[in-house]
N, C-alpha and C positions, 0 to 999 in steps of 0.2 A: 955236406949232403946236398943242400939246395944248389950250391954252385955247380956241383957235378951234374945234377939233374938239368939245370939250365943249359950247361954246355952240351949235354946229350940231345936236348930238344933242338938246339940250334943246328947241330950236326945232322940230326934226322930230317929237319926241314930242308937243309941244303941238299941232302941226298934225294928227298922226295921231288924237289923241283928241278934239280940240275944234273944228277947222276945219269950217265948214258945207259947203264945196265938196268933193264926192266926188273929183274929179280931183286936188285938192291932197292929200287924205288918201291916195289911192293912191300918188301920187308920193313922199310922205313915207315910207310903208311900204316902197316899193321901195328908197329910199335907206338906210333903217335896216337892211334886210337886207343890202345890199351893204357897209355899214359894219362889220357883224359879222365880215366876212371879212378886214378890214384889220388890219395890225399895230398901228395906233393903238388899236384896240378894247380891247386889253389894258389900257392905262393909263387910258383914258377911263372904262371900266366900273369899274375898281378905284377910281378917284378919286371918282366920283359915288356909289359904294356907301359910301364913308367920309365923304361930305359930308352933314352933319347937315341941310342945307336941301333935300336931294333929296326929291321927292314920291313917292308910292306907285308911280305909273306909271313913273317913272325907276328906282326901285329894282327893280321887277319886270323891266324891259327889261335893266338892267345885270347883274342876277344871272343871267338867262338867257344873256346874252352871255358873261359870264365862265365859266359852266358849259360852254357849247358850245366856247369857245376851249380850255379845259383838255382837254375830251374829244377835240376834232378837230385842234387846231392847236398842241399842246404843243411840237412840234419847232421851232416858230418861235423859242422862247426859248432863250437861251444856258444852258448847263448849270448855271452858278452862280446862275441866277435861281430855282432850286427853293426855296431857303431863304426868300427874301423873299416868294415867292408863298404858301408854306405859312404863313408868319407872318401875311400879310395875310388869307388865308382863315380862319385861326383867330380873328383879331381880329373878322372879320365874323360868324363863327359865334357868338361870345359877344355881339356887338352885337345880333344879331337873334334871340337866344336865346328871347325871348318873342313874336316875330313881327316883321313879318307872316309867316304860315306859308309862303306861296308863295315868299317871298324866302329864308327859312331852308331850305326844301327844296332850292332850287337851289344854295345854298352847300354843303349836305351832299353833294349829287351831285358838285359840283366837287371837294370834298376826296376823296371816294371815287375819282373819276377820276384825281386826282393820284397816288393810291396805286398805280394801275395802271401809271403811266409811269415811276416811279422805283425804284431798288433798295430792298429791304426795309430795309437797314441805315440808309438815309437817315432813317428814322423813329426810329432808336435800336434798342437791343436788343429783339428780339421784334416789330419792325415796327409797323404802324399799330394793330394790336390792342392790344399792350401800351402803346403811346403813349396811346390812347384810355382804357384802363383807368386809367393813372396820372393823366390829366387829370380823370377823373370823381371820383377820390379827392381830388385836390388842389382842385378847384373845383366843389363839389357845387351851387353856386348856378346853374350852367349845365347842369344835368341835362336839361331839355327838348331843347336843341340836341344834346347828346351822344346822347340816346335816339334822335333821328331819324337821326343818323349810324349808330347801331347797326342801324337798320331798313334803311338804304340799302346799307351794305356787303355784307350777305348777298345782296342783289339783284344786286350787281356780280359776286359769286362765282357765283350762279346763271346769270347771263348768260354768264359765261366758261365755265361747265360746258356750257351749250347749244352755245356756239360750238365748243368742243372736240368735241362729239359730231358735229357736221355738217361741220366744216371739216377737211380732210385736206391733207397735203402739208407742213406745218410741221415742220421737223427737230427731233429730240430735243434737240440741242445748243441750238437757239434757245429751245425751251420750258424747258430747264434754267436759263436765265438770265432768263426772263421775270419781271417783277415780280409779275404776278398769280399765278404759280405759287408764289412765295415768300410772298405774302399768304395763299394758301390753306393752304400747309403750316404757316405760323405760326399760323393760325387753328384748327388741329386741337386745340390745347390750350385753346381758348376755348369755354365752354359756349354763349355766344350764337351763335357762328358755326359750331359744329361740324357741323351737318347740311349746310350749304352747302359747307363745306370738304371734308367727306367726298365730296360729289357731284363736286367739282372733281377731287379726288385719284383717285377711281375712274375718271373720264373720262381722266385722265392715264395711269393704268395701262392702260386699254384702248387708248389711242393708241399705246402702245409695242409692242403685239402685234397691232394691227389690220392688215387686208389692205392692203398697199401701204406699210406703215410702214418697210420696209427690213429689213436684217439685224438680229439681236439685238445684235451688236457696235455697231452705229450707235445703239442705244437705250440703251447702257450709261450715258452721262452723265446721262440723266434718271432711269434706274432707280437709280443710286447716290445720287441725292438723294431719291427717293420712299421706298425701302425703310427707311433709317434713321429717317425721321420717323414712318412707320407703326409700326415696331418700338418706337418710343419711347412708344406708347400702351398698351403691354402691361399696365402696372400699373393702368391705369384699368378693365381688364376685371373685376377683382375688387374694385373700390373700392365699398364699400357705400353711400357717399354719392352715387354716380353715378346719375343718372336712367336708368330702363330704356331709354328711347329713345336716349339717348346711347350706352349699352353696345351697343344693337342696331346703331347706326350704325358704331361702331368694329368690331364683329364682321363687318358687311358688307364693311368695307374689308379686313379680314384675308382674308375669303373671296374677294374679288376679286383680291387680291394672289396668293393661293395658286393659284387657277384659272388666272390669266393667266401666271404664271411657273412653272407646273408642270414645264415642260421643264428649267428651270434648277435647280429644287428637286430634281428626280429625279437630279441628278448626285451628290447625297449630300455636298456640301461642308459644312464646319462652319457657314457662314452659312445654308445652306439648312435644316440641322437646327434652327437657332434659329427659323426661320420655322415649321417643322413643329411644334416644341414650342409656339409661340404658338397655332397652330391647334388643337392638342390642348386647350389651355386654353380656347379658345372652345367646343370640343366638350364640355368638362366642365361648362359653365355649366348651371344647373338649368333655366332657361327654354328649352323645346324649340324655340320660334320662333327663338330666337338660336342655340342650339347646332346646329340642323339646317342653318344656313347653310353649314356647313363640309362637309356630306355630299357635295356635288358635287365638292369638292376631292379628297376621298379616293377618289371614283370616278375622277377624271382622273388622279390619281397612280397608282392601281392599273393603269389602262390603259397609262400610260407605262412602268411597270416591267415589264409582262409582254408587251407587244407586240413584234413582230419586225420590222415594216416600218421602224422608225427605227433598229434596231440596227446597220444597215450603216454608220452614221456612226461607229461605234466603231472599225472597222478590219476585219481578217480574221475568218473564222468563229470561229477559236479564241479570238481576243480578244473577239469578240462575246459568247460564252458566259461567259467569265471576267468581263467587265465587268457583264453582266447579273446574274450571281450575286453580284458584289460589291455591287451596288445593292440587290438583294433582301435580303442579309444586313444591310445598314445600316438598312433600313426595317422589318425584321421586328419589332423591339421597339416601334416606333411603332404598327404595326398591332395587335400584342398589346394594347397599352394602349388602342387604339381599341375593341377588342372589349369590354374591361372597362367603358369609359366609356359605351357605348350600350346594353349588354345590360340594365341595370337599368331603362331607360326603358319597357320593355314591361310592367312589373309593374302588375297591376290595383290601382287605388287602393282604400283601405278603404271609401270612400263611393261606389264605382262603382254600387251599386244605386240611388242617388239621381240618377244622371246623366240628363240629357235625351237624346233621341234624337240631337240635334246634337252633344252632348258625347261620346256613344258613337261617333259617326261620326269625330270628331276623334281619339279614342283609337285607333280602328282605323287611321287614317291614320298615326299615330305608329308603330304596330306594323309596318305595311307599309314605312315609310321605314327603320326600323331593320333590318328583314329585308334590304333592299337593301344597306345598309352592311355587314352581316355577310357577305353573299355576296361583296362586293368584298374584304373581309378574307380570305376563304378562298382567293381567287385569288392572294394574295400569300403567305399562311401555308401554304396547303394545307388541304383539308377535314378531314383526320384531325387535324392539329395544332390547328385551331380547335375541333374537337370536344373535344380533350383539355382546352383551356382552359375550355370551357363545363362539361365534366363535373366539373371541380373545384368550380365554383360550384354545380352540381347537388348534389354530395355535401354541401357546406356547408348548402345550403338544406334538404335533406332531413333532415340532422341537427337543424336548428333546428325543422323541422316536427314532429318527434317529441318535441321538448322541451315538456313539459307547461306550463311557464311562458311559452313563447313559440311556441304552435302556430299558425303562419301558412302557409297553402297558397300565397300569392301568390308568394313568391320561387321556389318549386318550379315553379309554372306558368310563370313568366317565363323561367326558364332552359330549361325544356323547349320553350317556344315558339321560342327562339332555336336550339335544337338541331334542331328540325324544320325551321326556315327554311333551314338549311344542308344539308339531307339529300342533295340531289343532288350536292353537292361531296364527300361522304364516300365513300370507296372501299368497294365491296361485299366486299372482302377484309379490311376492318377487323375484328380479332378481340379487341382489348384492351378497348375502351370499350363498344361497342354491346351485347355480350352482358350486361354488367352493367346497362346502362340498360333493356334489354328485360326482364330479370328483376326490375327494380325497379318497373316500370309496374303490375303487378297489386297491389303493396303500397301504392300511393299513396292518399291520402284520396279519397273519392268525391264531392268537391265539383264542382258542375256545370261551372264554367269550367275546372277542372283536368281533369275527365274529358273535356271537349271537346278540349282540347289533347293529352291522351294519345291520343285516337282519331286526331287529325290526325297525330300523330307516328308511329303505327302505319302509316297510309297513306303517309306521306312516305318511310318506310324499307321499303317493300314489296319493292323489288328486293333490298335487303340480306337481308331475311327469307327470300326465295326462295333466296339463295346461302348462307345460314347452314348449318353442318354439321347433319346430321339428328340427331345425338346431343344437340344442345341442346334439341330439342323445344320450339321457341319458339312455334309457330303456335297450338296449342290454347288456351293461356291468353290469347293476344291476341284470338282470336275471342270468347272469353268477355267480354272487355272491350268489344268492339264490340257484342255483345248487350246488355250493360248500358247502353251509350250510346244505343242505339236506344229504350230504354224509360225514360230519365231525363227528357229534355225535348226540345223541337223542335230546339234548337240542338245538343245533343249527338247527337241522332238524325241531323241533317244531316252532322255530322262523321263519325259512325260509318258511315253509308251510303256516303259518299264514300270512306272508308278501305276499306270492304268491296269497293268496285268495284276499287280499286287492288290489293288483296290478291288478288282473283280473277284479275285481269289478269296479274299478275306471278308468282303462286304457283299458277297453274291446275293444274299437274301434281300438286301436293301434295294437291289436293282430290278426286282420282279415287276414293278410297274413302270419301268423305264426302258424296256427293251427296244422300242422304236428309236429312242434317242441313241442308244448304244449301237444299233445297227447302222444308223446314219453316220456316226463317227467312224465305224469300221469301214463302210463302203467308200467314204471320202479318202480314208488313209490308204486302203488297198488299191483304189482306182488311180491314185496319183493326181487327181484333179480336186480343186477346191481349196488350195492353199496350204495344205499340210506338207511338211518337210520331212516325213517319216521315211527312212531308208528301207529298202526291201528287207534287210536283216532285222531292223527294229519293228517292222510290221508284224513279224512273227509274235511279238509280245501281245499285239492286239488280237491276232488270231487266237492265241492261247487264252487271252482274257474272255473273249466271247465263248470259247469252247467250255471253260469251266462253268460259265453261267448256264449254258445249255444243259449241262449235266444235272442241274437242279430242277429242270423242267419235267413235267409229266410226259410220257412217251409221245403222245400225239403232238404236243406243242414242241417237243424236242426235235421230232422228225421234220417239222416245218421250219424250225429255226436253223437246223443243221443244213437244210437245203438253201436257206438264205445266205449262210456264211460260206457255202461251197460254190455258190453261183459266180461270184467274182473271181474265183480260182479256176473253175472248170471252163467257164466261157472263153477265156483267152486261148486255152489249150484246144478247145473244139474249133475255134476259128483257124488256128494253124492247120488242123487236120483237114478242114473243109477246103483249104486252098490247094490241097493235093499233096501227093507223096513227095514230090520233088521239093516243094516249099518246106515241108516238115523235115526233110532230110538236111536242107541247107541252113535252117534257122539256127543262130548261135545257141549253145546249150544254156547259157544263162537265162535266155528268154523263156525257156521251158522250166528250168529248175526253180526259178523264183516262185513259180506257181505250184510246182509239185511239192516243194518244201513246205508251203503253207498247208497243203493237203495233209502232209505228214503230221504237222502240228494239230490239225483238226482230228485226225484219226487217233492220235496219241492222247489227246486231252478230253475228248468227249467220252465220258465213262458210261455210256449207254450201249452195251454190246449189240443188241438187236437193231437199234436205230442205225448205228454205224455200219453193221452188216448190210442193211438195206441200201445204204448210200454207196458202199463199195460195189455191190451188185449193179446198181444203177449206173455207176461211173466206169465200170470195168471195160466196156467197149472203147472208151476214150483212152484209158490206160493201156489196153492192148495194142491200140494203133501206135502209140508211142513206143511200146516194147518192139513192135514189128519193124518200125521205120528207123529207130535209133539204137538198135541193139549193139552197133559198132561203137557208140559213143559212151565211153566209160563214165563221164561226169553225169550224164543224163540217167544212165542205168543205175548208178549208185543212188541218185536221188529218188528214182521211182521205186527201187527195191527197198529203200528205207521207208517210203510211204506204205508199201505193201506189208513190210515187217510190223509197223505200228498197227496196221489194220488187223493183221493176224493176231497180234498180241492183245488188242482190245476186244476183238469180236470172239476170239476163241472158236468153239465149235458152232457158233451161230453163223460162221462164214462158210458153212458147208455148200452153199449154192455156188460159190465162186472159187473155192480152193482147188477143185480139180482142174478147172480151166487155167488157173494161175500156175499150177505145177506143170501141166502140159507145155505151157508157154516157156517156162524156165528151162526145162530139160531139152526142149527143141532148140532154143537159142544158145544154150551153153555149148552144145555140140558145135555150133557155128562160130561163136564169138569168144568163148572162154572168159567170160567176165567173172571176176572173183565175187562180186556182189550177189550173183545167182546162188552161189554156195552159201553165202551169209544168210540170204533170205530162206534158203532151204533149212538151215539150222533152226530158225525160228519155227518153221512149219513142223519139223520133227519134234520139237519141244512141246508144241501144243497138240499135234495129232498122232505122235509116234505110238502112244499106247492104245489108240482107237482101233479096234479090230476091223471096223468098216472101212478104214483108210488103208489097210494093209497092202491092197493090190497096187494102187498108184504110188504108195511110198516105196515099195520094193522096186518098182520100175525107176523111180526117181533116183534111189540110192545107186542102183546098178549103173544107170547111164552116167550120172555125175562122177562117180568114182572111177569107172572104167576109162573115161576120157581123161580124167585128171592124172592117173598113173602114167599115161602115155606122154603127158607134158613134163612130168617130173621124174626123169630117168637118172640124172646125175646131180651131183652137188652144184654144178654149174647151172643146171636148170632150176634148182631151188633158189639159187642166188638171184637168177634173172627174174623169177616170178614169186617173190616172197609173199605177196598178197594171196595168190592162189594157194600156196602151201599153208599159210595161216588159216584161211577159211576152210580149206579141205579138211584139216585135222580138227578144227573146232566142230565141223559137221560130223566127223567120224566119232569124236568123243560123245556128241549128242546122241548119236545112233547107239553107242554102247549103253548109254544111260536110259534112253527112252524106248528103243525098239531093238534090243540085241538079237531077238529071234529072227528079225528080218535081215540081219547084217552078219553076225558072227559065223553062221554055217556056210557062207558063200565063199566062192573062190576069190571074189573081190576083196574080201577082208584080208586074206593071206597076202594078196598083192599089195594092199595098203601098208601092211606091217613091213614088207621088204622095201617099199617106197619110203617109209618113215626112216628105216635104217640108212638109206642113202642120204637122207636130208638132215640127220641129227646135228651135223657140225655146221649148219648154216648159221651165219653170224647175225642175221636179222633177228632181233630180240623176240618179237611177238611170234613170228613163224617158228622159231626154235622152241619157244615155250609151249606152243600148241602141239608140236610134234612129241615133245617129251611128256606132256600131259597125256596125250593119246597112248603112248607106250605104257605109262604107269597105270592108266585106266585098264588097258588090256591085261596086264599082269595081275592087277588087283581083283578083276571081275570074278574069278572063280571063288574068291573068299568073301564076296559081298552077298547081301541078302538076295536070294534068288538066282545067284550067279553060278551055283555049283554045277548046274546042267551043262555049262560050257567048258568045264575043267579039262575034259579030254581033248577037245578041239584046240584050246589055247596051249595046253601043255605040249601037244604034238608040235604046234607051230614054234613055240619058244625053244624047246629042246633041240629042234633041228637047227636053230639059228643061235643058240645060246653062246657058243664060243665066239662067234663074230660080233654079236650084239654087245657082249660084255667088253670085248676088246675096244670097240668103238666108244662105248661109254667111258672106259678108263682113259682112252685118248682124250675124250671131251673133258674129263676131269683134270687132266694133267697139262692142258694147253691148247687142245684143238678148238675149244670154245672159250669165250671170255670168262673171267672169274665171276662176273655177275650172274652166270647161270649155275653157280655152284649148288644152290638148294635144289633146283629142279633135277640136275644130274644126280645129286646125292639121293634124291627120292627114288629115282628109277632103279639105282643100284640097290637101295634098301628094299624096294619091292621085289627085285630079282632074288635077293638074298633070302627074304622071308618065304617066297613062293617055291624056290628051287634048291634051298639048303645046300646039300653036299654037292650037287651038280654045279651050283653057282661057285662054290669054293674052288672046284677044279678049274672052271672057266677062268676065274680071277687069278688063280695061281699061274696058269699058263700065260696070261697077259702080263702080269706083273714081272714075271721072270724075263720077259723080253726087254724090259727097261735096263739099259746098261748100267754098270756100277759107277760110271762117271756122273750119272744123274742121281741115282739112289744107292746108298750103301746097303750092305746086307741087313743092317739093323733097321734102316728106314723101310726097306722092302718088306721085312717081317712086320713092322708097324702097320704098313698098308694092308697086308693080308689079314692081320688081326682085326682091323676095323671092319672088314667085310665079314669076318667070322663072327664078330660081336653083333653085327647087323642081322645075321642069320639067327642069333640066339635072342634077339628082342630088344636091342638098344634103341633109344629114341632117335627121331630124325634130327632134333637139335643137337644131340651129342655126336651123332654120326657126321653131320654136316660140318661141325667145328673141327672134328678130327681129319676129315677129308680135306678141309681147307688148309690144314697144316701141310699135308702131303702135296696138295696142289701148289702151294707157295714154293715148296722145295723144288718142284719140278719146273717152275716158272721163274726161278731166281735170276736167271739171265737168259738172253736169247739163244746163246750156244746150248745151254742145257735143255731149253724148251725144244729146240730144233732136233736135238739128239733124241729126246723122248718120242717126239712125233715121227721121226725117221724110223724108230724101232717099231712103233705100233702101227703105222701106215693106215690110218682110218680111211683116207680117201681111196686107197687101193681096195680096201675091203668093201666099201660101199659099191664100187664098180662091179666087183665080183657078185655081190648080192643081187644087183639089178639084172645082171646077165643071167643068173640062175632063174630069176622069176619070169623072164621074157619067153 
């Protein structure tokens, strides 16, 4: 039987490769494929591979056959056949050691596949990895074949890793006995396979905690196998002979284990403490890219230890607190060690001055990451306890800093950086450590980086400084330090001005007798003379600092103080104006905006409405001159509109003396220059004055003029795309009008034109503009069902019913690909609003649009699902539910570009929007 089958295989191969008749070659190919699925294929393929007379065509076919049989049909063989198959494949590997390569590759894949099917011990101690290692040492003459097997084996593991990532449902007990799991775990100690083995092991860890994996108890069989193997790698972490990439791979495995099993680790068992100790060893490694892999574990462990939502599993409330405290006490020493291990990493390197900007950026990233870890530690240890740990390091560093033989400022700065990083966790009642630190600050060396951190520290502890006993007299020497910081360098000045802001905010009552000194500092910084190196951007911190102090003053004093801080801002602007219109028009925008932005900060932070309103009225002629002469200049207009916005927001209706003139200016200039910031400023005005009947006249005029000119600008989707800022601010303003003055807006023809205009712009890809348009449409649809909105039902229903078919079709096009998937929630809400407001009409509109989508994109069942979602929305389903279900349909319609184009070609949203605009013109 075997001989006959062997002969037939040879004949079929000869026909396949050499017969002139296509039909016979096709029949031979079909027969050979069917033969590969038979039981005889095992023996025939093996026999022909060992036959010295077999030609290349036969060898290739038989090696492919044997490989596919091992991969696919291994269960056909009796269990005792493994040894003979292994021996045969090994003989073949040595036979084809030098080629042909195609044959040798198939034999290697077959051996790798065999390792997947059988228990690891069948290969001897250590599995196939050790078996291969031993054979390479024993038979060096067959190295080429062994090397190819080395290449193939990791591919098997990577394939298994991918399968684990995407395949769900296999039980932990099945995985625990799976040969590939044991192959991966046995390969963790192999340099050649380590990366692939780590990937598999990580996926196995994730599988035990993934959604749907079952209870933790069900995962125990696999966890009990994984953890000991991973813990067995601990000694390799500090092995100097280990390649850095290997150490990184092992560290990643420990981090994965820690994060995944944090709930088990948090119980504080002896085994979990061993894992924590290993993770501390990873954290202690010098290479930050490796040690930082554990940072998220410490964050997760902290959250587990302090959270209350999971505590109920402990039992009764009393037991809860006892168990929580027990765990915290167990892990306190570990977090104390963590503080010591990470704090040194923020120390400035000796060669920092040679760093490139990219290197400096990386160093800043390290400091931010360490700050986060320290904050995690404070939540376990307490801020005061963590401060005490760091203060010991500060004392040691300061002692070394004063040592003439080893005068280094870097350790002092590093510890001080850590202390300021945890400032918000330290109690304002702390009286043991912080008084010592504050008294130490004036004594520290005046090195630039150290001075910068000293200034940051002062700002960070501003609330503590305010609460400190008056007899400590802490504030004056600290203000002197900030003065020094503002005159040392731009970096120290930035830190000092920020700290000054915090000090003034939190210690404002302590400055009541020092206003003259504060104004002197302010004037020097703003004027740019006197030695300060405060940038224009950082000067805003000083403006804000003085503004919050003015807020605490009585009105008369506040009015005078406000005039004093406005003078250095207004005077340069007035000087430009006095030089004539041509000079004002030619001056660079930044020369104006630097002062206007300071005015914005003043108007925003001086919380005395009447006092600010008087100042706005006083300075309006100056602002109007800039409006008139620079209306073409977007940068200047954005700055001055922002200043006016804060004035309106702070003053409210106290601004009545100026608001009319301001609105007249806006609507006149918008018609000429179409600056979007005029719309933005108008939104703030509508919010404050929209419901005031006395303002109805000029607000109606404002709305009419702004919107009538805007719809002329936004006729097509191309117009929207070209002017997204106009679209965004226009529909923000329109939504404000619906909310605050619908009676001035809804009954007008302008309102209808804005609805049509919005339909033309729905599919704009600019995120903010699109969201503003969709929010406007949902506000329109929802208004009749809102409190007090019933009076507009007839108007809105008339408008939407006339446009319902088109609007629904555009929205369905947006859902299915005309807009990015990131707009899903906003689009879903508009469809939900339409469904709730228009019920049966909406179902008809939706049915008509959905039926346009071709069957190549949506099957009948999927089309019905789509319609049912809208039907359910009509009957009251939640937005969350509707959005998730719409998301599934959206994904189907976007599954590839061909389908997406097919759907959009059927719905044609762009053609519809052109039609809409033509109808409204």
